[in-house]
N, C-alpha and C positions, 0 to 999 in steps of 0.2 A: 592581843587583848591586854589592856591595861588592868591590873588587878589591885584594887585598893580595899578589898574586903578584909575584915578582921575575923580571923578564925579562932580567937581565944576562947569563945564560948563553947566550942565543940568538945565533946568527951573523947578522951584518948582510949578508953576501954568501954566495953559493953558487957552487960549481964548475959549469962547463958540463956539461949532460947529466943533472943531478940531477932537474930538472923539465922537462916538455914543455909547450908552449903549450896552454892550456885544460884542463890536468890538474886534476881536482877534488882539493881539499885541505881539511883541517880547520884552522880558524883560531880564535883567541881575540883579542878586541879588547883591545889594550894601552892605547892612549891616543889622544886627538884632538890633531892638530897643525894648523898653518896650511895645510899641503898636503893634509891629509885624515885618514885613520885609520891609525895604525900597528898592525899585527897580528902575532901569533905564528903561524907556519905549522908545523903538525904538531909543535909543541913543540920545534922545532929552529932555525928561522930567523925573521928579522924581514922583514916586507913592508909595502907601503904601498898603500892604496886611495885614489886621488885624490878630492878633495872633489867634483869635477864628475861622479863616477860613483856617488855615494851617493844612493839614492832611498828610504831608509827611516830609521827611528829606531833607533839602536843605543846600547848602554851598555858601559862598560868591564867586562871580564870575560866578556862574552857570547861564547858559542861557537856557530859555525855553519859551514856548508860554503861554500867559495869556490873560485875558479879562478885558476890562474897565467895572468896575461895575458901576461907576458913576463919574461925575465931579461935585464936590460940589460947592456951591455958591461962596466960596472964591477962586475957580479955582484949588484947589488941587484935585488930582486924586486918587480914590480908585480902587484897582485892585483885581480881583479874580483869583485864580489859577485854578478854575473850570469854565466851561461854564455855561450859564444860566441854571436854574433848569431843564427845560424840556429836553434840550439837554444833560445835565449831567446825568439825570436818564437813558436816552436812552443809552449813552455810558457805564454807569455802568451795565446795563443789559447784554451787550456784555461781559464785564469783568467778571461778575458772571458766565455766561454760559461757558466762556473759563476756568474759575477756576474749575467749575464742571466737564467739559469734561476731564481736565488734571488729575482729581482725581477719575476717573472711574464712574462718574455720580452722586456722592454724596459727601457732606462734612458736617462738624459738626456745621456750622454757621446757625443761624436762627434769628428771630426777638427778641429773648431773649438774644442774645449774647452781651457781654460787648462792650461798645463803643471803648474801648482801643484795643480790639482784632480786631474789624472791621477796625479801622484806621490803625493798624499795617499791616493787610493783604491786604486791598483794597485801602488805602489812601483816604477814603471818610468818611463822617459823618455817624452816625447811622441812621439819618433821611433819607438821600439819599439812604442808603442801604435798609431800610424798604420800601421806595417807589419803588425801583427797584425790590425787591422781590415781592411786591404786583402786579406790572405790569407783571412780569413773571408768577405769579400764575394765574392772570386773563386770560393770553394768553394760559394757560394750558401747559406751557413749564416745570414747576416744580411742585412738590408736597412737602408740608411741613410735616415732620414727627417729632416724638418726639426727636430723636437725632440731626436732622438737616434738610437739604434740599436735594431732589433727582431730577434728570432729569426724566421727564415723557417719557416712551418708548411706542410708538404706535405700535400696531401689524397690520400686513398687512391684515389679514383676520378679524380682530376685528373692533372696533370702530375707525372711522376716522372723525375728525370734518369737513374736506373738503367734504368728501363723503356725510355725513348727510346733510350738508348745501345745497349741490347741489340737492340732492333728495328732501329735504324740499322745496326748491324753485320750483322744478318740480311739486310736489304735490299741492302746492299753485296755481301754474299757471294752472294746470288741473282743479282745483276747480273753479277758476275764469272763465275759458273758458266755462266749462260745467254748472256752476251754474248760 
């Protein structure tokens, strides 16, 4: 993208109360600096995405959604390209499941994969990847194997967590009523 837009009219600071933490905003990438990426926020303000929070490839002039990480005491705005951690992990679990399904239910990534490979494939940090994998594992949607991760396949006549949970509650209810 060729960017000839003039950002001089944008405010570098904001008054308290204009934004809330993790509020979704529209941004346009202004330029790359030693600290990270300078962005235009809602065509009104300047913000900064710190370099250690950039997990994808971006170009000047590119427009995308981002999130207000915080407004500092000096009124400057810190931006995150990912939503708050809880929401980001939830979105990442969907991304991992989609990736698994598109590759026949398994792939070579696991919690020992290199941070670079994870960033290149998923555009997320290794920390968020491991949290998402942990969440999927606890939900019994995946199993972790030596070469990677696999989708768990439930058999109709075999074990079903929903079936056992329902029967388990019925058994408890019978016990409580009869006991």
